[in-house]
DRENFITOR-548434 format. One line per field, with one value per residue: residue number from 1; residue in three letters; x, y, z of N, C-alpha, C, O in turn. Coordinates in pm, whole numbers, plus 50000, padded with zeros to 5 digits. Layout:
<rs>
num = [NUM; ...]
residuo = [ALA; ...]
nX = [X; ...]
nY = [Y; ...]
nZ = [Z; ...]
caX = [X; ...]
caY = [Y; ...]
caZ = [Z; ...]
cX = [X; ...]
cY = [Y; ...]
cZ = [Z; ...]
oX = [X; ...]
oY = [Y; ...]
oZ = [Z; ...]
</rs>
This chain:
<rs>
num = [1; 2; 3; 4; 5; 6; 7; 8; 9; 10; 11; 12; 13; 14; 15; 16; 17; 18; 19; 20; 21; 22; 23; 24; 25; 26; 27; 28; 29; 30; 31; 32; 33; 34; 35; 36; 37; 38; 39; 40; 41; 42; 43; 44; 45; 46; 47; 48; 49; 50; 51; 52; 53; 54; 55; 56; 57; 58; 59; 60; 61; 62; 63; 64; 65; 66; 67; 68; 69; 70; 71; 72; 73; 74; 75; 76; 77; 78; 79; 80; 81; 82; 83; 84; 85; 86; 87; 88; 89; 90; 91; 92; 93; 94; 95; 96; 97; 98; 99; 100; 101; 102; 103; 104; 105; 106; 107; 108; 109; 110; 111; 112; 113; 114; 115; 116; 117; 118; 119; 120; 121; 122; 123; 124; 125; 126; 127; 128; 129; 130; 131; 132; 133; 134; 135; 136]
residuo = [MET; ALA; TYR; ARG; ILE; LEU; CYS; GLY; VAL; LEU; ALA; VAL; GLY; PHE; VAL; LEU; GLY; ALA; LEU; THR; PHE; LEU; ALA; GLN; PHE; MET; GLY; ALA; MET; GLY; PRO; GLY; GLY; SER; ALA; SER; GLY; PRO; LEU; SER; PRO; LEU; GLY; PRO; ASN; GLY; LEU; TYR; PHE; MET; ALA; PHE; THR; ALA; CYS; GLY; MET; ILE; GLY; TRP; ALA; GLY; GLY; LEU; ALA; GLY; ALA; ALA; ARG; VAL; PRO; GLY; SER; GLY; ARG; THR; VAL; GLY; THR; PHE; THR; ALA; TRP; ALA; MET; VAL; ALA; MET; ALA; PHE; TYR; ARG; PHE; VAL; GLY; TRP; LEU; LEU; GLY; ASP; PHE; SER; HIS; LEU; GLY; GLU; LEU; PRO; ARG; ILE; GLU; ALA; VAL; ILE; PHE; LEU; ALA; LEU; ALA; LEU; ALA; PHE; VAL; TRP; LEU; ARG; PRO; PRO; ALA; VAL; ALA; GLN; GLY; GLU; ALA; ALA]
nX = [44723; 44549; 44536; 44795; 44796; 44595; 44712; 44944; 44842; 44697; 44908; 45061; 44870; 44846; 45103; 45110; 44895; 44993; 45224; 45101; 44961; 45179; 45305; 45109; 45113; 45377; 45372; 45178; 45290; 45520; 45711; 45492; 45283; 44947; 44753; 44500; 44387; 44233; 44206; 44229; 44083; 44191; 44343; 44638; 44676; 44520; 44648; 44895; 44826; 44741; 44982; 45117; 44958; 45014; 45278; 45239; 45086; 45276; 45436; 45244; 45197; 45442; 45425; 45211; 45330; 45527; 45359; 45253; 45473; 45545; 45295; 45189; 45325; 45238; 44991; 44888; 44911; 44722; 44490; 44471; 44451; 44203; 44043; 44096; 43981; 43712; 43671; 43713; 43499; 43290; 43311; 43265; 43008; 42864; 42911; 42781; 42521; 42459; 42459; 42679; 42842; 42692; 42732; 42882; 42719; 42631; 42881; 43023; 42880; 42926; 43204; 43215; 43103; 43296; 43520; 43426; 43401; 43671; 43767; 43632; 43749; 44015; 43980; 43859; 44038; 44264; 44572; 44680; 44845; 45201; 45403; 45636; 45971; 45919; 45957; 45859]
nY = [34255; 34369; 34165; 34167; 34416; 34373; 34167; 34304; 34530; 34404; 34269; 34483; 34590; 34374; 34371; 34624; 34596; 34383; 34498; 34688; 34522; 34395; 34616; 34692; 34469; 34478; 34728; 34682; 34477; 34585; 34777; 34925; 34901; 34832; 34548; 34553; 34748; 35034; 34976; 34702; 34508; 34258; 34122; 33956; 33696; 33705; 33914; 33793; 33593; 33760; 33882; 33656; 33591; 33815; 33768; 33551; 33684; 33849; 33662; 33565; 33796; 33816; 33603; 33696; 33928; 33816; 33693; 33919; 34020; 33816; 33708; 33469; 33260; 33264; 33152; 32962; 33088; 33292; 33134; 33001; 33225; 33318; 33109; 33149; 33401; 33340; 33172; 33358; 33530; 33352; 33281; 33529; 33586; 33375; 33426; 33673; 33595; 33425; 33607; 33669; 33882; 34106; 34355; 34486; 34564; 34605; 34559; 34299; 34174; 34351; 34329; 34058; 34065; 34218; 34047; 33826; 33946; 34003; 33739; 33649; 33821; 33728; 33474; 33530; 33701; 33552; 33467; 33297; 32977; 32952; 32804; 32534; 32632; 32856; 33203; 33443]
nZ = [68778; 68967; 69154; 69255; 69382; 69572; 69730; 69817; 69958; 70161; 70286; 70388; 70563; 70743; 70858; 70980; 71160; 71313; 71428; 71586; 71765; 71890; 72007; 72191; 72357; 72457; 72585; 72780; 72931; 73023; 73272; 73499; 73328; 73215; 73195; 73105; 72897; 72728; 72454; 72429; 72636; 72758; 72945; 73086; 72969; 72736; 72601; 72559; 72371; 72170; 72095; 72006; 71787; 71634; 71555; 71382; 71191; 71076; 70943; 70762; 70619; 70489; 70306; 70151; 70050; 69888; 69701; 69589; 69458; 69271; 69122; 68995; 69115; 69372; 69419; 69600; 69847; 69816; 69785; 70034; 70193; 70115; 70219; 70491; 70527; 70485; 70706; 70914; 70866; 70913; 71193; 71307; 71221; 71338; 71610; 71627; 71563; 71778; 71979; 72129; 72068; 72112; 72227; 72041; 71841; 71504; 71399; 71384; 71172; 70960; 70941; 70868; 70611; 70480; 70502; 70354; 70104; 70052; 70040; 69812; 69626; 69630; 69519; 69272; 69142; 69115; 68972; 68667; 68679; 68700; 68462; 68505; 68508; 68361; 68323; 68561]
caX = [44764; 44461; 44576; 44917; 44756; 44522; 44811; 45032; 44769; 44668; 45035; 45093; 44772; 44881; 45223; 45072; 44815; 45081; 45307; 45012; 44939; 45303; 45326; 45016; 45162; 45498; 45331; 45103; 45374; 45634; 45694; 45382; 45181; 44821; 44714; 44362; 44380; 44109; 44197; 44216; 44064; 44206; 44419; 44770; 44669; 44468; 44754; 44995; 44779; 44739; 45120; 45145; 44888; 45089; 45393; 45185; 45043; 45396; 45469; 45141; 45224; 45555; 45373; 45133; 45423; 45584; 45256; 45239; 45589; 45536; 45159; 45164; 45385; 45178; 44850; 44850; 44894; 44592; 44384; 44455; 44403; 44058; 43984; 44105; 43881; 43581; 43665; 43697; 43361; 43202; 43303; 43203; 42864; 42808; 42912; 42675; 42394; 42436; 42448; 42801; 42902; 42582; 42784; 42946; 42617; 42638; 43020; 43060; 42821; 42998; 43334; 43193; 43083; 43427; 43604; 43375; 43438; 43814; 43781; 43588; 43852; 44130; 43945; 43825; 44155; 44378; 44638; 44703; 44966; 45323; 45456; 45771; 46078; 45875; 45988; 45738]
caY = [34375; 34385; 34063; 34216; 34525; 34310; 34101; 34404; 34610; 34319; 34244; 34604; 34595; 34272; 34415; 34736; 34540; 34303; 34589; 34747; 34419; 34376; 34735; 34684; 34366; 34528; 34836; 34628; 34390; 34661; 34834; 35020; 34878; 34771; 34441; 34575; 34884; 35070; 34916; 34556; 34465; 34113; 34061; 33911; 33580; 33751; 33991; 33696; 33533; 33865; 33896; 33534; 33611; 33918; 33703; 33476; 33781; 33895; 33554; 33564; 33914; 33783; 33522; 33785; 34017; 33734; 33676; 34048; 34036; 33716; 33658; 33332; 33162; 33279; 33114; 32890; 33189; 33354; 33037; 32983; 33351; 33318; 33018; 33214; 33509; 33275; 33128; 33477; 33576; 33253; 33290; 33657; 33575; 33285; 33501; 33774; 33522; 33375; 33720; 33687; 34011; 34205; 34487; 34545; 34606; 34545; 34547; 34165; 34148; 34433; 34264; 33933; 34101; 34260; 33928; 33747; 34018; 33979; 33600; 33645; 33888; 33639; 33366; 33584; 33766; 33461; 33459; 33161; 32915; 32969; 32674; 32508; 32683; 32979; 33326; 33512]
caZ = [68851; 69083; 69251; 69318; 69471; 69683; 69817; 69877; 70056; 70276; 70355; 70466; 70673; 70843; 70930; 71069; 71268; 71399; 71506; 71688; 71868; 71966; 72089; 72304; 72448; 72524; 72675; 72894; 73012; 73073; 73406; 73514; 73226; 73257; 73102; 73062; 72847; 72660; 72321; 72438; 72775; 72748; 73052; 73042; 72880; 72607; 72536; 72515; 72247; 72069; 72048; 71930; 71660; 71560; 71492; 71268; 71089; 71005; 70849; 70658; 70536; 70402; 70196; 70064; 69979; 69781; 69598; 69521; 69369; 69164; 69145; 68950; 69206; 69504; 69413; 69721; 69953; 69791; 69810; 70178; 70248; 70093; 70319; 70622; 70529; 70503; 70846; 70999; 70849; 70975; 71339; 71343; 71199; 71440; 71736; 71620; 71564; 71913; 72070; 72207; 72035; 72109; 72266; 71924; 71744; 71369; 71355; 71336; 71039; 70863; 70923; 70793; 70470; 70428; 70487; 70242; 69981; 70031; 69995; 69672; 69545; 69616; 69427; 69142; 69080; 69118; 68841; 68618; 68733; 68623; 68422; 68558; 68424; 68294; 68398; 68609]
cX = [44679; 44496; 44701; 44884; 44685; 44619; 44899; 44964; 44738; 44796; 45073; 44997; 44803; 45003; 45188; 44988; 44901; 45169; 45226; 44988; 45062; 45332; 45233; 45064; 45282; 45463; 45261; 45192; 45495; 45608; 45583; 45272; 45058; 44780; 44572; 44347; 44251; 44094; 44179; 44204; 44073; 44271; 44550; 44764; 44618; 44572; 44865; 44952; 44768; 44879; 45160; 45080; 44961; 45209; 45349; 45141; 45162; 45440; 45371; 45162; 45342; 45513; 45292; 45223; 45491; 45486; 45234; 45355; 45580; 45400; 45135; 45220; 45323; 45032; 44803; 44827; 44757; 44476; 44362; 44415; 44252; 43988; 43986; 44001; 43740; 43566; 43644; 43554; 43264; 43194; 43246; 43051; 42799; 42804; 42803; 42539; 42359; 42424; 42572; 42867; 42797; 42630; 42852; 42846; 42630; 42780; 43058; 43001; 42891; 43135; 43318; 43176; 43216; 43516; 43556; 43406; 43586; 43838; 43742; 43691; 43973; 44102; 43928; 43948; 44277; 44441; 44654; 44834; 45084; 45376; 45598; 45877; 46044; 45910; 45860; 45744]
cY = [34393; 34285; 34109; 34326; 34468; 34245; 34203; 34486; 34528; 34288; 34364; 34616; 34495; 34316; 34528; 34687; 34462; 34392; 34657; 34648; 34400; 34495; 34735; 34583; 34418; 34640; 34784; 34545; 34463; 34716; 34939; 35002; 34811; 34670; 34457; 34720; 34911; 35004; 34766; 34514; 34313; 34047; 34004; 33792; 33619; 33831; 33899; 33634; 33635; 33885; 33775; 33544; 33712; 33857; 33621; 33569; 33833; 33789; 33549; 33681; 33889; 33699; 33606; 33880; 33942; 33714; 33807; 34068; 33943; 33646; 33513; 33227; 33166; 33240; 33045; 32986; 33255; 33261; 33018; 33111; 33361; 33228; 33082; 33326; 33452; 33230; 33247; 33532; 33483; 33271; 33424; 33649; 33485; 33355; 33606; 33706; 33472; 33485; 33745; 33823; 34122; 34345; 34558; 34590; 34531; 34521; 34406; 34131; 34227; 34372; 34136; 33962; 34141; 34139; 33840; 33814; 33999; 33836; 33587; 33710; 33798; 33524; 33420; 33638; 33675; 33447; 33315; 33106; 32941; 32829; 32658; 32556; 32812; 33098; 33395; 33650]
cZ = [68977; 69193; 69326; 69419; 69595; 69782; 69889; 69985; 70181; 70355; 70441; 70585; 70782; 70924; 71027; 71187; 71366; 71486; 71616; 71801; 71955; 72056; 72210; 72407; 72527; 72623; 72798; 72986; 73070; 73212; 73408; 73411; 73283; 73152; 73054; 73020; 72773; 72522; 72327; 72584; 72786; 72867; 72998; 72946; 72741; 72529; 72485; 72381; 72135; 72012; 71966; 71791; 71573; 71489; 71371; 71155; 71009; 70904; 70733; 70563; 70442; 70283; 70098; 69986; 69865; 69668; 69522; 69422; 69248; 69176; 69106; 69042; 69345; 69508; 69541; 69836; 69938; 69822; 69960; 70249; 70230; 70194; 70458; 70635; 70549; 70649; 70940; 70987; 70922; 71126; 71384; 71329; 71305; 71576; 71741; 71632; 71704; 72016; 72154; 72184; 72034; 72144; 72148; 71817; 71613; 71321; 71310; 71199; 70931; 70835; 70841; 70644; 70407; 70405; 70371; 70109; 69950; 69981; 69849; 69581; 69525; 69520; 69286; 69069; 69073; 68980; 68794; 68675; 68641; 68591; 68475; 68459; 68352; 68383; 68438; 68565]
oX = [44732; 44488; 44711; 44939; 44712; 44608; 44924; 45020; 44752; 44792; 45113; 45040; 44790; 45005; 45232; 45009; 44884; 45187; 45277; 44995; 45053; 45377; 45275; 45059; 45287; 45519; 45281; 45171; 45566; 45498; 45582; 45177; 45063; 44772; 44528; 44299; 44169; 43982; 44118; 44305; 43975; 44254; 44571; 44842; 44669; 44584; 44923; 45033; 44784; 44894; 45229; 45142; 44969; 45238; 45416; 45158; 45151; 45478; 45412; 45148; 45341; 45559; 45304; 45196; 45511; 45524; 45199; 45336; 45604; 45392; 45067; 45168; 45353; 44956; 44691; 44734; 44685; 44375; 44248; 44350; 44181; 43885; 43889; 43941; 43659; 43459; 43566; 43496; 43169; 43084; 43185; 42976; 42692; 42705; 42739; 42451; 42243; 42382; 42571; 42940; 42813; 42573; 42878; 42885; 42639; 42799; 43122; 43067; 42913; 43177; 43400; 43230; 43245; 43580; 43639; 43434; 43623; 43920; 43811; 43717; 44029; 44191; 43977; 43961; 44383; 44371; 44642; 44923; 45069; 45392; 45671; 45873; 46130; 45894; 45766; 45653]
oY = [34429; 34317; 34091; 34327; 34510; 34266; 34190; 34508; 34577; 34281; 34347; 34649; 34526; 34298; 34527; 34730; 34473; 34365; 34681; 34684; 34392; 34478; 34773; 34607; 34405; 34646; 34835; 34545; 34409; 34703; 35032; 35081; 34743; 34702; 34381; 34804; 34822; 34979; 34708; 34487; 34247; 33927; 34003; 33788; 33571; 33817; 33925; 33624; 33601; 33903; 33789; 33507; 33696; 33893; 33623; 33536; 33858; 33823; 33531; 33667; 33936; 33722; 33590; 33910; 33999; 33717; 33805; 34128; 33986; 33538; 33440; 33115; 33081; 33290; 33066; 32968; 33273; 33304; 33019; 33107; 33408; 33266; 33070; 33344; 33510; 33246; 33238; 33575; 33528; 33276; 33431; 33698; 33517; 33345; 33626; 33755; 33476; 33460; 33832; 33872; 34221; 34443; 34679; 34647; 34408; 34467; 34393; 34067; 34176; 34363; 34109; 33889; 34103; 34127; 33785; 33746; 33981; 33814; 33521; 33661; 33793; 33481; 33360; 33623; 33718; 33420; 33221; 33183; 32951; 32746; 32756; 32522; 32872; 33092; 33405; 33727]
oZ = [69083; 69311; 69448; 69529; 69707; 69902; 70008; 70092; 70293; 70477; 70557; 70696; 70900; 71046; 71142; 71300; 71488; 71604; 71725; 71918; 72077; 72169; 72319; 72527; 72650; 72733; 72908; 73108; 73155; 73265; 73327; 73408; 73385; 73033; 72968; 73097; 72757; 72478; 72237; 72649; 72819; 72888; 72876; 72850; 72640; 72408; 72380; 72289; 72017; 71891; 71865; 71691; 71451; 71375; 71267; 71037; 70889; 70792; 70618; 70442; 70328; 70171; 69977; 69870; 69757; 69551; 69404; 69316; 69135; 69234; 69178; 69048; 69428; 69591; 69586; 69915; 70036; 69878; 70008; 70354; 70320; 70250; 70533; 70741; 70621; 70708; 71035; 71087; 70985; 71182; 71491; 71414; 71356; 71648; 71844; 71704; 71745; 72129; 72241; 72270; 71963; 72096; 72156; 71715; 71611; 71211; 71206; 71118; 70822; 70719; 70753; 70561; 70294; 70300; 70297; 70010; 69834; 69892; 69771; 69471; 69416; 69447; 69190; 68947; 69029; 68882; 68873; 68713; 68519; 68681; 68488; 68340; 68288; 68504; 68359; 68593]
</rs>
């Protein structure tokens, strides 16, 4: 049950984040829009990649939603989500260690801890595999 909740909550978070990214992109690229807003001072190229990432997040959310519906069949989604969380924690920690994110203070370290906790939850709560032909 906890695995289903974890997958479902993360899927909803990904969709909401993706919709926010897409809205920022559309607002910045529309008539009179500014590509360097207060929420994302990225410029047009950065906003383009943010929108591209949003599309991938929607696909990832679909996989997580499927794993929330039938947990035993979504083990691979959970495993790769755990790997992705470790990678996100790693680059935040390295950026913080090198000082590239010094303007963010302790935020990269806090995010890294959250991502590592999520990765651990995906590994720890992973359901047993569903046998072929077995009803989920």
